[in-house]
C-alpha positions in Angstrom: -0.9 -12.1 -31.3 -1.3 -8.6 -32.0 1.8 -6.1 -33.0 1.3 -4.5 -29.3 1.8 -7.4 -27.6 4.7 -8.7 -30.3 6.2 -5.2 -29.5 5.4 -5.3 -26.0 6.7 -8.8 -25.8 10.1 -7.2 -27.8 10.8 -4.8 -24.8 10.3 -7.3 -22.0 13.0 -9.2 -23.4 15.1 -6.4 -23.6 14.2 -6.2 -20.0 16.3 -9.3 -19.5 19.8 -7.2 -20.2 20.5 -5.4 -17.1 22.1 -2.4 -18.2 19.8 -1.9 -21.3 17.0 -2.0 -19.1 16.0 1.3 -18.8 16.8 2.0 -22.9 14.3 -1.1 -23.9 12.0 0.8 -21.7 11.8 4.3 -23.5 12.9 2.4 -27.0 9.6 0.4 -26.9 7.3 2.5 -25.5 8.6 5.2 -28.3 7.6 2.5 -30.9 4.1 1.9 -29.3 3.7 5.9 -29.0 1.2 6.3 -31.1 -1.1 2.9 -30.1 -0.9 4.0 -26.2 -4.3 6.1 -26.8 -5.9 3.0 -28.3 -4.2 0.2 -26.3 -4.9 0.0 -22.5 -2.6 -2.4 -22.5 0.6 -0.3 -23.5 0.0 1.6 -20.9 -0.5 -0.9 -18.4 2.8 -2.6 -19.1 4.3 0.4 -18.3 3.4 0.1 -14.5 5.1 -3.3 -15.3 1.4 -5.6 -15.2 0.9 -7.9 -17.8 -2.0 -6.5 -19.8 -3.6 -10.0 -20.8 -6.0 -11.8 -19.0 -5.6 -15.2 -16.9 -6.1 -18.5 -19.4 -8.9 -19.8 -17.0 -10.8 -16.2 -16.6 -10.4 -14.8 -13.5 -8.5 -12.1 -13.9 -9.8 -10.3 -16.9 -7.9 -8.5 -19.0 -6.8 -4.7 -18.2 -8.8 -2.1 -20.0 -7.9 0.9 -18.5 -9.4 0.5 -15.2 -11.6 3.3 -13.9 -11.9 6.6 -15.4 -11.6 9.6 -13.6 -14.9 10.7 -11.2 -16.0 13.0 -8.6 -16.6 11.1 -5.2 -20.2 11.9 -4.4 -22.5 14.5 -2.7 -21.5 12.8 0.9 -17.7 13.4 0.2 -17.2 9.3 0.0 -17.3 7.0 -2.9 -19.7 5.3 -4.4 -19.5 2.1 -5.3 -19.4 1.2 -8.9 -19.8 -2.7 -8.4 -22.5 -2.3 -5.8 -25.0 -5.0 -8.0 -22.7 -7.9 -7.6 -22.8 -11.0 -5.6 -20.1 -13.4 -4.3 -19.0 -16.1 -7.2 -17.7 -18.3 -3.4 -17.6 -18.0 -0.3 -14.3 -19.9 1.1 -14.4 -21.0 4.5 -13.1 -23.8 7.4 -14.7 -26.2 5.7 -14.0 -25.7 2.0 -11.2 -24.2 1.9 -9.2 -27.4 0.4 -10.0 -26.8 -2.7 -9.3 -23.3 -3.5 -6.1 -23.3 -1.4 -3.7 -22.9 -4.9 -5.7 -19.3 -4.2 -5.2 -18.7 -0.5 -1.8 -17.5 0.8 -0.9 -19.2 3.9 -2.0 -16.1 6.1 -5.3 -16.6 5.2 -5.3 -20.4 5.5 -3.9 -19.1 9.3 -6.7 -17.2 9.9 -9.5 -19.6 8.2 -7.8 -22.2 10.8 -7.6 -19.5 13.9 -11.1 -18.9 13.2 -13.2 -22.0 11.8 -16.5 -20.4 13.0 -16.5 -17.1 11.2 -13.7 -16.0 8.9 -14.9 -16.1 5.7 -13.3 -15.2 2.2 -16.4 -14.2 -0.3 -15.2 -14.0 -3.7 -16.4 -11.5 -6.5 -15.9 -10.9 -9.6 -12.5 -9.5 -10.4 -12.2 -5.7 -11.6 -8.8 -4.6 -12.7 -9.6 -1.1 -11.6 -6.2 0.5 -10.8 -5.2 3.9 -13.2 -3.5 6.7 -13.1 -3.3 10.3 -14.1 -1.7 10.7 -17.9 1.1 12.3 -17.1 1.9 9.5 -14.6 2.2 7.0 -17.7 4.1 9.5 -19.4 7.1 10.0 -16.5 7.8 6.2 -16.7 7.7 6.5 -20.5 10.2 9.4 -20.5 12.9 8.2 -18.6 16.1 10.3 -19.0 18.2 8.8 -16.8 17.5 5.7 -15.7 16.6 5.3 -11.6 19.2 2.8 -9.9 19.6 1.3 -6.7 21.7 3.2 -4.5 25.0 1.5 -3.6 23.5 -0.6 -0.5 20.6 -1.1 -1.9 19.1 1.2 0.7 17.6 4.2 -1.2 17.2 5.2 -5.0 19.5 7.2 -7.4 18.0 9.2 -9.9 14.4 8.5 -8.9 11.3 9.5 -11.1 8.4 10.4 -9.5 6.6 6.7 -10.8 7.6 3.5 -10.6 11.2 4.1 -10.8 12.0 -0.5 -11.4 8.3 -1.4 -13.4 10.4 -4.9 -14.5 12.5 -6.0 -11.3 15.2 -8.0 -11.2 15.3 -8.3 -7.8 13.3 -7.9 -4.2 14.6 -4.6 -3.2 13.6 -3.2 -7.0 9.9 -4.8 -6.1 10.0 -3.5 -2.8 11.2 -0.1 -3.9 8.2 0.1 -6.3 6.2 -0.6 -3.2 7.8 2.6 -1.1 7.7 4.8 -3.7 4.3 4.1 -5.6 1.7 6.8 -6.7 -0.8 7.9 -3.8 -1.4 11.3 -4.6 0.6 14.2 -3.7 -0.3 15.5 -0.8 -3.3 13.7 1.9 -5.5 15.3 4.6 -7.9 13.4 5.7 -9.5 12.7 9.1 -9.6 9.2 10.1 -10.3 6.2 12.8 -8.3 3.3 14.5 -9.2 0.8 16.3 -8.2 -1.9 18.4 -10.5 -5.2 18.9 -9.7 -7.4 21.7 -10.5 -11.0 21.7 -13.7 -10.5 23.6 -15.3 -8.1 21.2 -14.2 -4.8 23.3 -13.4 -2.1 21.1 -11.0 1.4 21.8 -10.8 3.5 19.2 -8.8 7.0 18.1 -9.1 10.0 15.9 -6.7 11.2 14.2 -5.7 13.8 11.5 -3.7 13.0 9.6 -1.3 14.8 6.4 1.5 13.1 4.3 3.1 14.9 1.7 4.6 12.6 -1.3 7.4 14.9 -2.0 8.6 12.5 -4.8 5.6 14.0 -6.0 6.0 17.6 -5.9 5.4 19.8 -8.9 8.4 21.9 -9.6 11.3 19.0 -8.3 13.0 19.9 -12.2 15.5 17.2 -11.7 15.9 13.6 -10.1 18.3 15.4 -7.8 16.3 17.7 -6.1 13.8 15.0 -4.8 15.8 14.2 -1.8 12.8 13.7 0.5 10.6 10.6 0.2 7.5 12.1 2.2 6.3 14.4 4.9 4.0 13.1 8.2 2.1 14.5 11.0 -0.8 13.1 12.8 -2.5 14.8 15.3 -4.5 12.9 17.9 -8.1 14.4 18.3 -9.7 11.5 20.2 -9.2 9.9 23.2 -9.7 13.4 25.3 -6.6 11.9 27.2 -4.7 11.5 24.0 -5.9 14.7 22.2 -3.6 17.4 21.8 -0.5 14.8 20.7 1.3 15.0 17.6 3.3 12.9 15.4 5.8 14.0 12.5 8.5 12.0 10.8 10.2 12.7 7.9 11.6 9.9 4.8 13.9 9.7 2.5 14.9 8.7 -0.7 18.4 7.2 0.4 17.7 6.0 4.3 21.4 4.8 4.5 22.7 8.2 4.3 19.6 10.1 5.7 17.9 7.9 8.6 14.0 8.2 9.3 13.7 11.9 11.7 10.9 11.1 14.2 9.4 13.7 16.6 6.8 14.0 19.2 4.6 16.4 20.4 3.7 15.6 24.6 0.6 17.3 25.3 1.0 17.1 29.2 4.8 18.3 28.8 3.8 20.7 26.0 6.9 19.9 24.4 8.8 18.4 21.4 10.4 15.1 21.7 13.0 13.3 19.3 11.6 9.6 18.9 14.4 7.5 17.9 12.6 3.9 17.7 9.6 4.7 15.5 11.5 2.8 12.6 11.4 -1.1 12.2 9.9 -3.1 14.9 10.0 -0.5 17.6 6.0 -0.6 18.5 3.8 1.4 16.0 1.8 4.3 18.1 -1.4 3.8 19.5 -1.5 0.4 18.8 -0.7 -1.9 22.0 1.9 -3.7 19.9 -0.4 -5.1 17.9 2.3 -4.0 14.7 5.4 -3.0 14.9 6.5 0.6 13.1 7.1 -1.0 10.1 4.5 -2.6 9.6 2.9 1.0 8.5 1.4 1.0 5.4 2.1 -3.0 4.8 5.6 -1.9 4.9 7.5 1.1 5.2 11.3 2.6 6.1 14.6 1.5 5.1 14.4 -2.0 3.8 18.1 -2.9 4.9 17.3 -5.9 7.7 16.4 -8.4 5.5 16.9 -10.4 2.5 14.3 -9.5 -0.4 13.9 -12.4 -2.9 11.4 -12.3 -6.0 9.7 -15.7 -5.8 7.6 -14.7 -8.8 3.9 -14.1 -9.7 0.8 -16.3 -8.9 -3.1 -15.8 -8.9 -4.2 -15.6 -5.3 -7.6 -14.0 -3.7 -6.5 -10.9 -2.2 -9.0 -7.7 -0.8 -10.1 -5.2 -3.8 -12.5 -2.8 -4.8 -13.0 -2.4 -0.9 -16.2 0.1 -1.4 -18.7 -1.6 0.8 -16.5 -1.6 3.4 -15.6 1.6 3.4 -18.9 2.9 3.0 -20.3 5.6 5.2 -23.6 3.3 5.6 -21.1 0.9 7.3 -20.5 1.8 11.1 -17.8 1.0 13.1 -19.8 -1.4 15.1 -20.7 -3.1 12.1 -17.4 -3.2 10.8 -15.4 -4.5 13.4 -16.6 -7.9 14.6 -14.6 -9.9 16.8 -11.3 -11.3 15.6 -11.6 -9.5 12.1 -13.4 -7.7 9.9 -16.9 -8.5 9.2 -16.4 -10.9 6.4 -20.5 -9.7 5.4 -18.7 -6.4 4.4 -15.5 -7.7 2.7 -14.9 -8.4 -0.5 -11.9 -10.5 -2.0 -10.9 -11.1 -5.8 -8.6 -12.9 -7.8 -5.5 -11.1 -9.2 -1.7 -11.3 -10.0 0.9 -10.6 -7.6 4.4 -10.8 -7.6 5.5 -13.3 -4.2 7.9 -11.3 -2.1 10.1 -13.0 0.5 12.0 -11.1 3.0 14.5 -12.8 5.4 16.2 -10.9 8.2 19.9 -11.0 7.8 22.3 -12.7 10.4 23.9 -9.4 11.8 20.1 -7.7 12.1 17.3 -7.9 15.0 14.0 -7.5 14.3 10.2 -9.5 15.9 10.2 -11.0 12.6 12.5 -13.5 11.4 10.7 -14.4 7.8 8.0 -11.8 6.1 6.4 -12.5 2.9 4.4 -9.6 0.6 1.7 -10.2 -2.0 2.0 -7.2 -4.3 -0.6 -6.2 -6.7 0.6 -6.2 -10.2 -1.5 -3.3 -11.0 -0.3 -1.0 -8.3 2.1 -2.7 -6.7 0.5 -1.8 -3.7 1.0 -5.1 -0.6 -2.4 -6.2 -0.2 -1.5 -8.9 2.1 1.5 -9.4 4.1 2.3 -12.9 6.5 4.7 -12.4 9.7 6.4 -15.1 10.5 7.9 -16.2 14.4 11.0 -17.6 15.4 9.5 -20.8 15.1 8.7 -20.1 11.1 5.0 -20.4 12.4 2.5 -17.2 11.2 2.2 -15.1 13.4 0.5 -11.5 12.3 -1.2 -11.7 8.8 -1.8 -8.0 7.6 -4.4 -6.9 4.9 -4.7 -3.7 3.2 -8.3 -3.1 1.3 -7.2 -1.4 -1.5 -10.4 0.6 -3.9 -9.4 3.0 -6.3 -10.1 6.6 -5.5 -11.0 7.0 -8.9 -10.8 11.1 -8.4 -7.3 11.2 -8.3 -7.1 8.5 -10.1 -4.8 6.3 -7.8 -5.6 2.4 -6.2 -4.7 3.2 -2.2 -6.3 0.8 0.7 -9.2 2.2 2.4 -8.0 0.6 5.7 -5.3 -1.5 6.7 -6.1 -4.6 9.3 -3.2 -6.1 11.5 -4.3 -9.8 12.9 -2.2 -10.9 15.7 -3.2 -14.8 15.7 -1.9 -15.5 19.1 -3.3 -12.7 21.4 -6.3 -13.4 18.9 -6.5 -9.1 18.9 -6.1 -6.8 15.8 -5.5 -3.2 14.8 -6.8 -1.5 12.3 -6.1 1.6 11.0 -7.6 4.1 8.2 -11.1 4.0 8.7 -13.1 6.5 6.9 -16.7 5.6 7.5 -18.0 7.7 10.2 -16.3 10.7 9.1 -17.2 13.4 6.8 -15.6 12.6 4.1 -12.6 9.7 2.8 -10.5 12.7 3.0 -8.7 15.0 0.4 -5.8 14.5 -1.9 -4.6 17.8 -3.4 -2.4 18.7 -6.4 -0.3 21.6 -4.2 2.4 20.7 -1.4 2.4 23.0 1.3 6.5 24.0 1.4 9.1 21.9 3.3 8.7 23.9 6.4 5.4 23.2 7.2 6.8 19.7 8.4 9.0 21.4 10.9 9.2 20.3 14.7 8.4 24.4 15.4 5.7 24.2 13.1 4.3 21.3 14.4 4.7 22.9 17.9 2.6 26.0 16.5 0.4 24.5 15.0 -1.1 22.0 18.0 -1.0 25.1 20.0 -2.8 27.0 17.9 
């Protein structure tokens, strides 16, 4: 065991004591500060990930992730791993040999679509990486973040992972909700509903998301009350074009519940939408997913009891550069029942297993959900949703990759499978768009995201 691992081990041991947890992070990182530049493992440990590889070698040690680089001339991502071939392909005939690394949802997809669903497993690359200042934000905590009294918010939130060593499920889900996704995302994207018979319905959106937690100039933790501003504008199909949606999420969603408005192009007016939360239907998804399915999970966590079930190694969508390539058309990507397996990529990664069970006094169409969070990015890679009979109903997957121009790990598309209807919904596709999106360091002023501003921008 080298000195870095010894120091990291000592730091993690201190984390077992809640009252000294954040002090341990600070002290441990102060001790190894001179080693951080030379030891990538010390950096990823700040995130809460294990820098070492797995004993069998299927998960490599973290060696720094992908370095920052520009996108290609077409404003899309070149595939750093384009020459690699699958190590194995899992299907309905051989999955039992590999089921210890499959989620119940993946097994359900193999059972439901035995002739077509496959899991191509490639060499694993821990490509996740962050800007240097991001590591420093986590290292240099002055006032430790903590859960609000009811767990439905964060006090003293920082622009970084607030709970790198979570002691409970609520801290883990808040890491997902507040994870690094850039500061200001502006992109044109396509969404699709693919019906069981293979028919497709496409829509196009312009989307803007300002991640206010990371706004420069928020000098104190108390300045960061808004988590994010969201706006989307429908550009196709023609009968829906001109519609828009605005949402504001807050860091304490008990004190400040989500606010949502829509602009109806036909009526030319702004309407308040109280139902774009929890199990309200997601907009334009034909009830194939709920409002809180977006981004694998979003919004207030107060309807569920959250339990951490530890870590395990499973196959998750990762380094999904081919499936988001402009060389792959939407017709090629969107096969019946599921994404075309020929363009998918799964890798072995360590994940946090997070189980959410509905509180007795709450209502939701999903009594139970299990999330699998990539340890290097706190992104939910796979989500299994159960029905009231305890059976897998829906399986969601985020096709993760490193947007290395930032850098950050983010989904290139989200896929939501309904195993009962055998239809599925895909959001976030940029294959046929002019770019994979812009991620800007400068956020617009908060008044850019108001109902009045939304109306003015739609009418412009």
